[in-house]
C-alpha positions as CSV (number, residue, x, y, z in Angstrom):
1,X,-0.4,-0.1,-0.1
2,X,1.1,3.3,-1.0
3,X,0.9,6.4,1.6
4,X,1.9,9.1,-1.1
5,X,-2.4,8.7,-2.7
6,X,-4.4,8.5,0.5
7,X,-5.3,11.7,1.2
8,X,-6.1,13.8,-2.3
9,X,-5.1,17.0,-3.0
10,X,-7.4,20.5,-2.7
11,X,-7.5,22.3,-5.8
12,X,-10.0,25.3,-7.5
13,X,-12.0,24.6,-10.3
14,X,-10.5,26.2,-13.4
15,X,-14.2,26.6,-15.0
16,X,-16.4,28.0,-12.5
17,X,-13.7,27.8,-8.8
18,X,-15.2,25.8,-7.0
19,X,-12.8,23.3,-4.8
20,X,-11.9,19.6,-6.3
21,X,-10.1,16.7,-5.2
22,X,-9.8,13.4,-6.7
23,X,-12.6,11.0,-6.2
24,X,-11.4,6.4,-6.1
25,X,-11.0,6.4,-9.8
26,X,-8.6,9.2,-9.4
27,X,-11.2,11.6,-11.9
28,X,-11.6,14.8,-10.5
29,X,-14.7,15.6,-9.1
30,X,-15.8,19.3,-7.1
31,X,-16.3,19.4,-3.3
32,X,-20.1,18.8,-3.3
33,X,-19.5,15.8,-5.2
34,X,-20.5,17.0,-8.9
35,X,-18.8,16.2,-11.4
36,X,-20.5,18.7,-13.3
37,X,-19.9,22.9,-13.0
38,X,-22.4,24.9,-12.4
39,X,-22.9,28.3,-13.7
40,X,-23.2,31.6,-11.1
41,X,-27.1,30.9,-11.4
42,X,-26.5,27.2,-9.8
43,X,-27.6,25.8,-13.4
44,X,-26.1,23.2,-15.5
45,X,-22.8,24.0,-17.6
46,X,-21.2,22.2,-20.4
47,X,-17.5,22.2,-18.6
48,X,-16.7,19.6,-15.5
49,X,-14.4,19.0,-12.9
50,X,-10.4,19.7,-13.8
51,X,-8.1,21.8,-11.3
52,X,-6.6,24.9,-12.3
53,X,-3.2,25.1,-13.9
54,X,-0.8,25.5,-10.6
55,X,2.4,27.8,-11.8
56,X,5.7,26.6,-10.0
57,X,7.5,29.2,-9.3
58,X,11.4,28.9,-8.8
């Protein structure tokens, strides 16, 4: 058993800025357990959970 992937890393969704993490199948999902994004009025959007790009400082 590896311990490196025991707990998912949380990030912001690149499409709707809601928190996303990895599910048990290693797919991205929103913290409220929805795969599909919501628009500002709460309606379903045409995008699915995906983390925003993180710039690496150096």
